[in-house]
PAZAPA-4460 file (N, C-alpha, C; in steps of 0.05 Angstrom, whole numbers, plus 32768, in hexadecimal, padded with zeros to 4 digits):
% residues 304
    n_x    n_y    n_z   ca_x   ca_y   ca_z    c_x    c_y    c_z   seq   type   mol
   86A5   8BA3   8A21   86B1   8BAC   8A08   86C6   8B98   89FF     1      M     A
   86D7   8B8F   8A12   86ED   8B7D   8A0B   86E1   8B62   8A01     2      S     A
   86CB   8B5A   8A0E   86BE   8B41   8A05   86B5   8B43   89E9     3      T     A
   86A8   8B59   89E2   869E   8B5D   89C7   86B5   8B5D   89B3     4      R     A
   86CB   8B6A   89BB   86E3   8B6A   89A9   86EC   8B4D   89A5     5      K     A
   86ED   8B3E   89BB   86F8   8B23   89BA   86E7   8B11   89A7     6      H     A
   86CC   8B14   89A9   86BB   8B02   8999   86BA   8B0B   897C     7      T     A
   86BF   8B25   8976   86BE   8B2F   895B   86D8   8B2A   894C     8      A     A
   86EE   8B27   895A   8708   8B25   894D   870B   8B0D   8939     9      L     A
   8701   8AF5   8941   8703   8ADF   892D   86F4   8AE5   8913    10      P     A
   86DE   8AF4   8915   86D0   8AFB   88FC   86E1   8B0D   88EB    11      K     A
   86EE   8B20   88F7   8700   8B32   88E8   8717   8B23   88DB    12      A     A
   8722   8B10   88EA   8738   8B00   88DF   872F   8AF0   88C7    13      E     A
   8717   8AE5   88C9   870C   8AD5   88B2   8709   8AE7   889A    14      I     A
   86FE   8AFF   889E   86FA   8B11   8888   8714   8B19   887B    15      L     A
   8728   8B1E   888C   8743   8B26   8882   874F   8B0F   8872    16      I     A
   874C   8AF7   887B   8757   8AE0   886C   8749   8ADE   8851    17      E     A
   8730   8AE5   884F   8721   8AE4   8836   8729   8AFA   8822    18      A     A
   8735   8B10   882C   8739   8B27   881C   8748   8B22   8802    19      L     A
   875F   8B15   8803   876D   8B10   87E9   875D   8B00   87D5    20      P     A
   874D   8AED   87DF   873D   8ADD   87CE   8725   8AED   87C2    21      W     A
   871A   8AFF   87D3   8705   8B11   87CA   870F   8B23   87B3    22      L     A
   8727   8B2D   87B8   8734   8B3E   87A4   8739   8B2F   878A    23      T     A
   8744   8B17   878D   874B   8B07   8775   8733   8AFF   8765    24      R     A
   871D   8AF8   8772   8706   8AED   8764   86F1   8B02   875C    25      H     A
   86F5   8B1B   8764   86E1   8B30   875F   86DC   8B32   8741    26      H     A
   86C2   8B31   873A   86BB   8B34   871E   86BE   8B1C   870D    27      G     A
   86C8   8B06   8719   86CD   8AED   870A   86B4   8ADB   870B    28      R     A
   86B1   8ACB   86F6   869B   8AB8   86F4   86A3   8A9E   8701    29      T     A
   8691   8A93   8712   8695   8A79   871F   867D   8A67   8718    30      V     A
   8683   8A50   870C   866E   8A3D   8705   866E   8A27   871B    31      V     A
   8657   8A22   8727   8654   8A0F   873C   8641   89F9   8734    32      I     A
   864B   89E0   8735   8639   89C9   8730   862E   89C0   874A    33      K     A
   8613   89C2   874D   8605   89BB   8765   85FB   899F   8763    34      F     A
   8602   898E   8777   85F9   8972   8776   8600   8963   8790    35      G     A
   85FB   8949   8790   8601   8939   87A8   85F0   893F   87BF    36      G     A
   85FA   893A   87D7   85EB   893E   87F0   85E2   895B   87F3    37      N     A
   85F2   896E   87E9   85EC   898A   87EB   85D1   8990   87DE    38      A     A
   85C9   897E   87CC   85B0   8982   87BD   8597   8977   87CB    39      M     A
   859B   8965   87DE   8584   8957   87EA   8581   895D   8808    40      V     A
   8596   8968   8814   8595   896E   8831   858D   898C   8834    41      N     A
   8577   8990   8843   856D   89AC   8845   8581   89C0   8851    42      D     A
   8590   89B7   8865   85A3   89C9   8872   85BA   89D0   885E    43      Q     A
   85C3   89BC   8850   85D8   89C1   883C   85CE   89D2   8825    44      L     A
   85B5   89CD   881D   85AA   89DE   8807   85A9   89FB   880F    45      K     A
   85A0   8A00   8828   859F   8A1C   8832   85BA   8A28   8833    46      A     A
   85CE   8A19   883C   85EA   8A23   883E   85F5   8A29   8822    47      A     A
   85EF   8A17   880F   85F7   8A1B   87F3   85EC   8A35   87E8    48      F     A
   85D3   8A3A   87EC   85C6   8A53   87E3   85D3   8A6B   87EF    49      A     A
   85D9   8A6A   8809   85E7   8A80   8816   8602   8A85   880A    50      Q     A
   8611   8A70   8805   862C   8A73   87F9   862B   8A80   87DE    51      D     A
   8618   8A77   87CD   8616   8A82   87B2   860F   8AA0   87B2    52      V     A
   85FC   8AA7   87C4   85F4   8AC3   87C6   860B   8AD3   87D1    53      V     A
   861A   8AC8   87E4   8631   8AD6   87EF   8645   8ADC   87D8    54      F     A
   864A   8AC8   87C7   865D   8ACC   87B1   8654   8AE4   87A0    55      L     A
   863A   8AE5   879A   862F   8AFA   878A   8633   8B16   8797    56      R     A
   862E   8B17   87B2   8631   8B31   87C0   864F   8B38   87C4    57      H     A
   8660   8B23   87C2   867D   8B28   87C5   8689   8B31   87AA    58      A     A
   8679   8B33   8795   8683   8B3E   877C   868A   8B28   8768    59      G     A
   8684   8B0F   876E   8688   8AFA   875A   866F   8AF6   8749    60      L     A
   8671   8AE7   8734   865B   8AE2   8722   8655   8AC3   8722    61      R     A
   8645   8ABA   8735   8640   8A9D   8737   862B   8A93   8723    62      P     A
   8630   8A7C   8717   861D   8A6E   8706   861A   8A52   8712    63      V     A
   8601   8A49   8716   85FC   8A2F   8722   85F1   8A1C   870C    64      V     A
   85FD   8A05   870A   85F3   89F0   86F8   85EB   89D8   8709    65      V     A
   85D4   89CC   8704   85CC   89B6   8714   85C1   899F   8704    66      H     A
   85C3   8987   870E   85B5   8970   8705   859F   896A   8719    67      G     A
   8599   8950   871D   8585   8948   8730   8581   892B   8731    68      G     A
   8597   891C   8731   8595   88FE   8730   8582   88F2   8745    69      G     A
   8585   88F8   875F   8574   88EC   8773   8556   88F2   876E    70      P     A
   8551   890C   8767   8535   8914   8763   8529   8907   874A    71      Q     A
   853A   8904   8735   8530   88F7   871D   852A   88DA   8722    72      I     A
   853C   88CC   8730   8537   88B0   8737   851E   88AC   8747    73      S     A
   851A   88BE   875A   8502   88BC   876B   84E8   88BF   875B    74      A     A
   84E8   88D2   8748   84D1   88D7   8738   84CC   88C1   8724    75      Q     A
   84E2   88B6   8719   84DF   889F   8706   84D2   8887   8715    76      L     A
   84DC   8882   872D   84D1   886C   873E   84B4   8871   8743    77      D     A
   84AC   8889   8749   8490   8890   874F   847E   888B   8736    78      K     A
   848A   888E   871F   847A   888A   8706   847E   886E   86FB    79      Q     A
   848C   885D   870A   8490   8842   8701   84A3   883E   86EA    80      G     A
   84B5   8852   86E6   84C9   8850   86D1   84E4   8847   86DD    81      L     A
   84F1   8834   86D0   850A   8829   86DC   8521   883C   86D7    82      V     A
   8532   8840   86EB   854B   884F   86E8   8561   883C   86E0    83      S     A
   856C   883F   86C9   8581   882D   86BF   8599   883F   86B8    84      E     A
   85B1   8836   86C0   85CA   8844   86B9   85DC   8832   86A9    85      F     A
   85E8   883E   8694   85FC   8830   8684   8613   8843   867E    86      R     A
   862B   883A   8681   8643   884A   867E   8642   8863   8690    87      A     A
   8635   885F   86A8   8634   8875   86BC   861F   888A   86B6    88      G     A
   860F   8886   86A1   85FB   889A   8699   85DF   888E   869A    89      L     A
   85CC   889F   86A1   85B0   8895   86A2   85A4   8890   8686    90      R     A
   859A   8878   8683   858C   8872   866A   8572   8882   866A    91      V     A
   856F   8893   8656   8559   88A7   8656   8546   88A2   863F    92      T     A
   8530   8894   8644   851C   8890   862F   850D   88AA   862B    93      T     A
   84FD   88AD   8616   84EC   88C5   8613   84DA   88CA   862B    94      P     A
   84CF   88B4   8637   84BE   88B7   864F   84CF   88C1   8666    95      E     A
   84E7   88B6   8669   84F8   88BE   867F   8501   88DB   867B    96      A     A
   8505   88E3   8662   850E   88FF   865C   84F9   8913   8665    97      M     A
   84E0   890C   8661   84CA   891E   866B   84CC   8922   8689    98      D     A
   84D3   890C   8698   84D6   890E   86B5   84EF   891E   86BC    99      V     A
   8505   8919   86AE   851E   8928   86B2   8519   8946   86AF   100      V     A
   850C   894D   869A   8507   8969   8694   84F5   8976   86AA   101      R     A
   84E1   8967   86B1   84CE   8971   86C5   84DC   8975   86E0   102      M     A
   84EC   8961   86E8   84F9   8962   8703   850E   8978   8703   103      V     A
   851F   8979   86EE   8535   898D   86EF   852B   89A9   86ED   104      L     A
   851A   89AF   86D9   8511   89CA   86D5   84FA   89D2   86E7   105      A     A
   84EA   89BE   86EF   84D1   89C5   86FE   84D3   89C1   871C   106      G     A
   84E7   89B1   8724   84E9   89AB   8741   8504   89B5   874D   107      Q     A
   851A   89A8   8743   8534   89AF   874F   853C   89CC   874B   108      V     A
   8539   89D5   8732   8540   89F1   872C   852F   8A05   873B   109      Q     A
   8515   89FF   873C   8502   8A11   874A   8509   8A14   8767   110      R     A
   8510   89FD   8774   8517   89FE   8790   8530   8A0E   8794   111      E     A
   8544   8A09   8783   855E   8A17   8787   855B   8A35   8782   112      L     A
   854C   8A3D   876D   8547   8A59   8768   8539   8A66   8780   113      V     A
   8525   8A57   878B   8517   8A61   87A3   8529   8A66   87BA   114      G     A
   853B   8A53   87C0   854E   8A55   87D6   8561   8A6E   87D2   115      L     A
   856B   8A71   87BA   857C   8A88   87B4   856D   8AA2   87B7   116      L     A
   8554   8AA2   87AE   8545   8ABB   87AE   8539   8AC2   87C9   117      N     A
   853D   8AB1   87DD   8537   8AB9   87F9   8549   8AD0   8802   118      Q     A
   8560   8AD3   87F4   8573   8AE7   87FC   8573   8B00   87E9   119      H     A
   855F   8B01   87D8   855D   8B18   87C6   8556   8B0E   87AA   120      G     A
   854E   8B20   8798   8545   8B18   877D   855C   8B12   876A   121      P     A
   856B   8AFD   8770   8584   8AF8   8762   8582   8AE2   874D   122      H     A
   8576   8ACB   8754   8579   8AB3   8743   8564   8AB3   872D   123      A     A
   856D   8AA9   8715   855B   8AA5   86FE   8560   8A89   86F4   124      V     A
   854C   8A79   86F1   854F   8A5E   86E7   854C   8A5C   86C9   125      G     A
   855D   8A4B   86BD   855A   8A45   86A0   8565   8A29   869B   126      L     A
   855E   8A1E   8685   8569   8A03   867E   857B   8A07   8666   127      T     A
   858A   89F2   865F   859B   89F4   8648   858C   89F8   862E   128      G     A
   8571   89F3   862F   8560   89F8   8617   855D   8A16   8612   129      E     A
   855C   8A25   8628   8556   8A42   8625   856C   8A51   8617   130      D     A
   8564   8A61   8603   8576   8A71   85F3   858D   8A60   85E7   131      A     A
   8588   8A46   85E2   859C   8A34   85D7   85B5   8A34   85E7   132      H     A
   85B2   8A36   8602   85C9   8A37   8613   85DA   8A1E   8610   133      T     A
   85CE   8A06   8610   85DD   89ED   860C   85D0   89DE   85F5   134      I     A
   85E1   89D8   85E1   85D8   89C8   85CA   85E6   89AD   85CC   135      T     A
   85D8   8997   85C5   85E4   897D   85C8   85DC   896B   85B0   136      A     A
   85EB   8955   85AD   85E3   8940   859B   85E0   8927   85AC   137      V     A
   85D3   8913   85A0   85CF   88F9   85AE   85EA   88ED   85B5   138      K     A
   85ED   88E5   85CE   8606   88D9   85D8   8603   88BB   85D8   139      H     A
   8616   88AD   85CB   8616   8890   85CB   8631   8886   85D6   140      Q     A
   8632   887F   85F0   864C   8876   85FB   8654   885B   85F0   141      P     A
   866E   8855   85F3   8678   883B   85EB   867A   8829   8603   142      Q     A
   866E   8811   8601   8671   87FD   8616   867B   87E4   8608   143      I     A
   8692   87DB   8611   86A0   87C3   8605   86A4   87C7   85E7   144      D     A
   86AB   87DF   85E0   86B1   87E5   85C4   8699   87EA   85B2   145      G     A
   8681   87E9   85BC   8669   87ED   85AC   865A   8805   85B5   146      E     A
   864F   8814   85A1   863E   882B   85A8   8623   8822   85B4   147      L     A
   861B   882E   85C9   8603   8826   85D7   85EE   883D   85D7   148      V     A
   85D6   8837   85D2   85C0   884B   85D2   85B6   884D   85EE   149      D     A
   85B9   8865   85FA   85AF   8869   8615   8599   887F   8615   150      I     A
   858D   8882   85FE   8575   8894   85FC   857C   88B1   85FA   151      G     A
   856C   88C2   8608   856E   88DF   8605   8584   88EA   8618   152      R     A
   859C   88E0   8614   85B3   88EB   8622   85C4   88FA   860E   153      V     A
   85CB   8913   8615   85D8   8925   8602   85F6   8929   8607   154      G     A
   8603   892E   85F1   8620   8936   85F2   8621   8953   85E8   155      E     A
   862C   8964   85F8   862C   8981   85F2   863D   8987   85DA   156      I     A
   8631   8997   85C8   863F   899F   85AF   8644   89BD   85AF   157      T     A
   8633   89CC   85BD   8636   89E9   85BB   862B   89F6   85D5   158      R     A
   8638   8A0C   85DD   862E   8A1C   85F3   862B   8A38   85EA   159      I     A
   8613   8A44   85EF   860E   8A60   85E9   860B   8A6E   8604   160      D     A
   861E   8A7F   860C   861D   8A8B   8626   860E   8AA5   8628   161      T     A
   8601   8AAE   8611   85F5   8AC8   8610   85E1   8ACD   8627   162      G     A
   85CE   8ABB   862B   85BA   8ABF   8640   85C6   8AC0   865B   163      A     A
   85D9   8AAE   8661   85E6   8AAE   867B   85F6   8AC7   8680   164      I     A
   8605   8AD0   866C   8615   8AE9   866F   8603   8B01   8673   165      E     A
   85EC   8B02   8666   85D9   8B18   866A   85CF   8B18   8686   166      A     A
   85C8   8B01   8691   85BF   8AFF   86AD   85D5   8B08   86C0   167      L     A
   85EE   8AFE   86BB   8604   8B06   86CD   8609   8B24   86CC   168      L     A
   8607   8B30   86B5   860C   8B4D   86B2   85F6   8B5C   86C0   169      D     A
   85DE   8B50   86C4   85C8   8B5C   86D2   85C9   8B57   86F0   170      D     A
   85DF   8B4A   86F9   85E1   8B44   8716   85D2   8B2C   871F   171      G     A
   85C9   8B1B   870D   85B9   8B03   8714   85CB   8AEB   8717   172      R     A
   85BF   8AD6   8723   85CC   8ABC   8726   85BE   8AA8   8714   173      I     A
   85CA   8AA0   86FE   85BD   8A8D   86EC   85BE   8A71   86F9   174      P     A
   85A7   8A63   86F8   85A6   8A47   8702   859D   8A36   86EB   175      V     A
   85B0   8A25   86E2   85AC   8A17   86C8   85A7   89F9   86CC   176      V     A
   8591   89EF   86C1   858B   89D3   86C1   8599   89C5   86AA   177      S     A
   85A4   89AD   86AF   85B5   89A0   869A   85A4   8991   8686   178      S     A
   8595   89A0   8676   8585   8995   8660   858D   89A4   8647   179      I     A
   858E   8996   8631   8597   89A3   8618   8584   899C   8601   180      A     A
   8584   89AD   85ED   8574   89A7   85D5   8587   89A1   85BE   181      R     A
   857F   898E   85AD   8590   8987   8596   858A   899A   857F   182      A     A
   859F   89A1   8570   859C   89B2   8559   8590   89A3   8541   183      A     A
   8595   8988   8540   858D   8979   8528   8571   896E   852A   184      D     A
   856C   895D   853F   8552   8950   8541   853D   895E   8553   185      D     A
   8546   8974   8560   8533   8983   8571   852C   8976   858B   186      G     A
   8538   895E   8591   8532   8950   85AA   853F   895F   85C2   187      H     A
   8533   8959   85D9   853F   8963   85F2   8550   894D   85FE   188      I     A
   8567   8954   8608   857A   8940   8612   8581   8946   862F   189      Y     A
   8585   8930   863D   858F   8931   8659   85AE   8932   8657   190      N     A
   85BA   8946   8663   85D7   894A   8661   85E3   8947   867D   191      V     A
   85F9   8939   8680   8606   8936   869A   860C   8952   86A5   192      N     A
   8604   8958   86BE   8607   8972   86C9   8624   897A   86CE   193      A     A
   8635   8967   86D5   8652   896D   86D8   865E   8976   86BE   194      D     A
   8656   8968   86A8   8660   896F   868D   8656   898A   8685   195      T     A
   863C   8990   868A   8630   89A9   8683   863D   89C0   8692   196      A     A
   8642   89BC   86AC   864F   89D1   86BC   866B   89D8   86B1   197      A     A
   867A   89C3   86AA   8695   89C7   869F   8694   89D5   8684   198      A     A
   8682   89CE   8673   8680   89DA   8659   8678   89F8   865B   199      A     A
   8665   89FE   866E   865D   8A19   8673   8674   8A2A   867E   200      L     A
   8683   8A1E   8691   869A   8A2C   869D   86AF   8A33   8688   201      A     A
   86B5   8A21   8676   86C8   8A27   8661   86BD   8A3C   864E   202      A     A
   86A4   8A3A   8646   8698   8A4D   8633   8696   8A69   863F   203      A     A
   8692   8A6B   8659   868F   8A85   8667   86AA   8A91   866E   204      L     A
   86C0   8A81   866A   86DA   8A8B   8673   86DB   8A8E   8691   205      G     A
   86CF   8A7C   869F   86CC   8A7E   86BD   86E7   8A7D   86CA   206      A     A
   86E9   8A89   86E1   8701   8A88   86F2   8703   8A6C   86FE   207      E     A
   86EC   8A61   8707   86EC   8A48   8716   86D3   8A37   870F   208      T     A
   86D7   8A1D   870E   86C1   8A0A   870D   86C2   89FB   8728   209      L     A
   86AB   89FA   8736   86AA   89EC   874F   8695   89D6   874D   210      M     A
   869C   89BD   8753   868A   89A6   8751   8686   899B   876D   211      V     A
   866D   899D   8777   8666   8992   8791   8661   8974   878E   212      L     A
   866C   8965   87A0   8669   8948   87A0   8666   893D   87BC   213      T     A
   8665   8923   87BF   8660   8917   87D9   8679   890A   87E4   214      D     A
   8690   8912   87DB   86AA   8909   87E6   86BB   8921   87EB   215      V     A
   86D0   891D   87FA   86E1   8934   8802   86F1   8940   87EB   216      E     A
   86F4   8930   87D6   8703   8939   87BE   870D   8920   87B0   217      G     A
   8722   8923   87A0   872D   890C   8792   8742   88FF   87A4   218      L     A
   873D   88E5   87AA   874E   88D7   87BC   8768   88CE   87AF   219      Y     A
   877E   88CE   87BE   8798   88C6   87B4   8799   88A9   87AB   220      E     A
   878E   8897   87BC   8790   887A   87B6   8777   886C   87C1   221      D     A
   8760   8874   87B7   8747   8868   87C1   8745   884B   87B6   222      W     A
   873B   8837   87C5   8731   8839   87E1   8746   8834   87F6   223      P     A
   875F   8833   87EF   8773   882C   8803   877A   8844   8815   224      H     A
   8774   885C   880B   877B   8874   881B   8765   8889   8817   225      S     A
   875F   8899   882C   874C   88AF   8828   875B   88CA   8828   226      D     A
   8774   88C9   8820   8784   88E2   881D   877A   88F0   8804   227      E     A
   8773   8909   8807   8768   8919   87F0   877F   8927   87E2   228      V     A
   877E   8926   87C7   8791   8935   87B7   8788   8952   87B7   229      I     A
   8798   8965   87C2   878E   8980   87C4   8791   8990   87AA   230      S     A
   87A4   8988   8799   87AA   8997   8781   87B7   8985   876D   231      R     A
   87AE   8987   8753   87BC   8978   873E   87B8   8987   8724   232      L     A
   87CA   8982   8711   87C9   898F   86F7   87B7   897F   86E5   233      T     A
   87B1   898B   86CE   87A0   897E   86BA   87AC   8963   86B1   234      A     A
   87C7   8964   86AB   87D4   894B   86A2   87D4   8936   86B7   235      S     A
   87D8   893E   86D1   87D8   892A   86E7   87BC   891E   86E9   236      E     A
   87A7   892E   86E6   878C   8924   86E7   8786   8911   86D0   237      L     A
   878F   8918   86B8   878A   8908   86A1   8795   88EB   86A5   238      E     A
   87AC   88E9   86B1   87B8   88CF   86B6   87A8   88BF   86CA   239      K     A
   879A   88CC   86DD   878B   88BE   86F2   876F   88B5   86E8   240      L     A
   8764   88C2   86D3   8748   88BE   86CB   8741   88A0   86C8   241      L     A
   8752   8890   86BA   874A   8874   86B6   8746   8864   86D0   242      P     A
   8752   886E   86E6   8751   885F   86FF   873A   8868   8711   243      E     A
   872C   887D   8709   8718   8888   871C   86FE   8878   871C   244      L     A
   86F0   887A   8733   86D5   886E   8736   86C3   887C   8722   245      A     A
   86AF   886D   8718   869E   8877   8702   8690   8891   8709   246      S     A
   8688   8894   8723   867A   88AC   872B   868A   88C5   872A   247      G     A
   86A5   88C2   872D   86B7   88D9   872D   86C0   88E0   8710   248      M     A
   86BC   88CE   86FD   86C7   88D3   86E3   86BB   88EC   86D5   249      V     A
   86A0   88EF   86D4   8696   8907   86C7   869E   8921   86D5   250      P     A
   86A0   8920   86F0   86A9   8938   86FF   86C5   893F   86F8   251      K     A
   86D7   892B   86F8   86F3   8931   86F3   86F8   8937   86D5   252      M     A
   86E9   892A   86C4   86EB   8930   86A7   86E2   894D   86A2   253      E     A
   86CD   8955   86B1   86C4   8970   86AF   86D9   8984   86B8   254      G     A
   86E6   897E   86CE   86FC   8990   86D8   8712   8992   86C4   255      C     A
   8719   897B   86B8   872E   897B   86A4   8726   898C   868B   256      L     A
   870D   8988   8682   8703   8998   866B   8704   89B5   8672   257      H     A
   86FC   89BC   868A   86FA   89D9   8692   8716   89E6   8691   258      A     A
   8729   89DA   869F   8743   89E7   86A1   8752   89E7   8685   259      V     A
   874C   89D3   8675   8758   89D3   865A   8749   89E6   8647   260      R     A
   8731   89EF   8650   8722   8A02   8641   8725   8A1F   864A   261      G     A
   8738   8A23   865C   873E   8A3F   8664   8735   8A46   8680   262      G     A
   8727   8A34   868E   871F   8A3A   86AA   8738   8A38   86BC   263      V     A
   873B   8A4B   86CE   8754   8A4D   86DD   8757   8A37   86F1   264      R     A
   8742   8A2F   86FF   8743   8A18   8712   8728   8A0A   8711   265      T     A
   8729   89EF   8715   8711   89DF   8718   8714   89D0   8732   266      A     A
   86FF   89D0   8742   8701   89C4   875D   86EA   89B1   8762   267      R     A
   86F0   899A   876E   86DC   8987   8777   86DC   898A   8795   268      V     A
   86C5   8991   87A1   86C3   8996   87BD   86AD   8986   87CA   269      I     A
   86AE   8983   87E4   869C   8972   87F3   8682   8982   87F9   270      D     A
   866D   897C   87EB   8654   898A   87EF   8646   8983   8809   271      G     A
   8651   896F   8818   8645   8967   8832   864E   897A   8848   272      R     A
   8662   898C   8842   866C   899F   8855   865D   89B9   8851   273      V     A
   8651   89C3   8866   8643   89DD   8864   8656   89F3   885C   274      E     A
   864E   8A04   884A   865D   8A1B   8841   8678   8A13   8834   275      H     A
   8678   89FB   8827   8690   89F1   881B   869A   8A04   8805   276      S     A
   8687   8A12   87F7   868F   8A24   87E2   869F   8A3B   87ED   277      I     A
   8696   8A47   8803   86A5   8A5D   880E   86C0   8A54   8819   278      L     A
   86C0   8A3C   8825   86D9   8A32   8830   86EE   8A2E   8819   279      L     A
   86E4   8A25   8803   86F6   8A1F   87EC   8701   8A39   87E0   280      E     A
   86EF   8A4D   87DC   86F7   8A65   87CD   8706   8A79   87DF   281      I     A
   86FE   8A7B   87F8   8707   8A92   8808   871A   8A8B   881F   282      F     A
   8725   8A73   881F   8738   8A6C   8834   8752   8A63   8828   283      T     A
   8768   8A66   8837   8783   8A60   882D   8785   8A42   8827   284      D     A
   8779   8A31   8839   877D   8A14   8836   876A   8A09   8820   285      E     A
   8751   8A13   8820   873E   8A07   880E   8737   89EA   8816   286      G     A
   8725   89DE   8808   871E   89C2   880D   871B   89B5   87F2   287      I     A
   871B   899A   87F2   8716   898C   87D9   872F   898A   87C7   288      G     A
   872A   8985   87AD   8740   8981   879A   873E   8997   8785   289      T     A
   8755   89A4   8780   8756   89B9   876B   8766   89AF   8753   290      M     A
   875A   89B3   873B   8768   89AD   8722   8770   89C7   8715   291      V     A
   8789   89C8   870C   8793   89E1   8700   879F   89D9   86E4   292      V     A
   87A0   89ED   86D2   87AC   89E7   86B8   87CA   89DF   86BB   293      P     A
   87D4   89D2   86A7   87F0   89CB   86A7   8801   89E5   86A6   294      D     A
   8812   89EA   86B9   8821   8A03   86B9   8839   8A01   86A6   295      P     A
   8840   8A18   869A   8858   8A18   8689   8871   8A13   8699   296      P     A
   8870   8A19   86B3   8886   8A13   86C5   887C   8A0F   86E1   297      E     A
   888C   8A06   86F3   8883   8A00   870F   8878   8A19   871B   298      A     A
   8862   8A15   872A   8855   8A2C   8737   885A   8A2D   8755   299      T     A
   8869   8A1B   875F   8870   8A1B   877B   885B   8A0D   878C   300      G     A
   8846   8A02   877F   8832   89F2   878E   881E   8A02   879E   301      G     A
   881D   8A1D   879B   880A   8A2D   87AA   87EF   8A2B   879D   302      K     A
   87D9   8A2E   87AE   87BF   8A2F   87A2   87BC   8A48   8791   303      R     A
   87B2   8A46   8778   87AE   8A5E   8768   879C   8A72   8775   304      P     A
***
């Protein structure tokens, strides 16, 4: 009997530590951007699905947004289409857009919905095209002061949360592919998944945006130091943006957009760590980098 007590006690302590966070987040919407190694490693994919279903059973309202860079590149290679990037974005020809759409909605989303639904009839897949969830216009980035045509890459102009909110109210887990339709020309556009997740989080009035990535968080002085910044305000992040590596820019811009759009916290976390979502939401220390809105006065530095 004493042995059983001894082995069960750590479990009880873990649950008790999670209690204030469970109470705080109950009924709140959490938008999670799924990507990086967590998307291609089978063990991490399974752990991710468990985490998201746990959130749903714990009384939260998770929404998953995904891209599929590695899978898209692999399929383009298979079809003999060149993957080209400009200004950190994939040049998306009409032929490449067909592949993007097929891979995101027909492969990545289907697999993720299947993993989530191993735990019950929870997940429903949709793309930004469905119910006009994401509307976009053609995005033309500036390179050296000139507008550059990178094809079917979209800039989000409008979010309609109706379909997602209906699914959440029905106890479902929406899984959203980052594809959008244009209101003007009717074309389908490839939208950066970090940007889409941030826009959805703001439109849904989410409690938290979580972005899974392949680093521990935002580094203090990369590459000279691997010290992770655990918490920073929107203004502090804005000052750092010009110095960031190109891969982190859309993620951190998304975090900035989210907290300035009413989301309480935005977090970049290491998707290479199993159950990183639960560690971030339900423990006192958390992991990764948290971005918070600019406070009207000092908050004492505690995690929100």
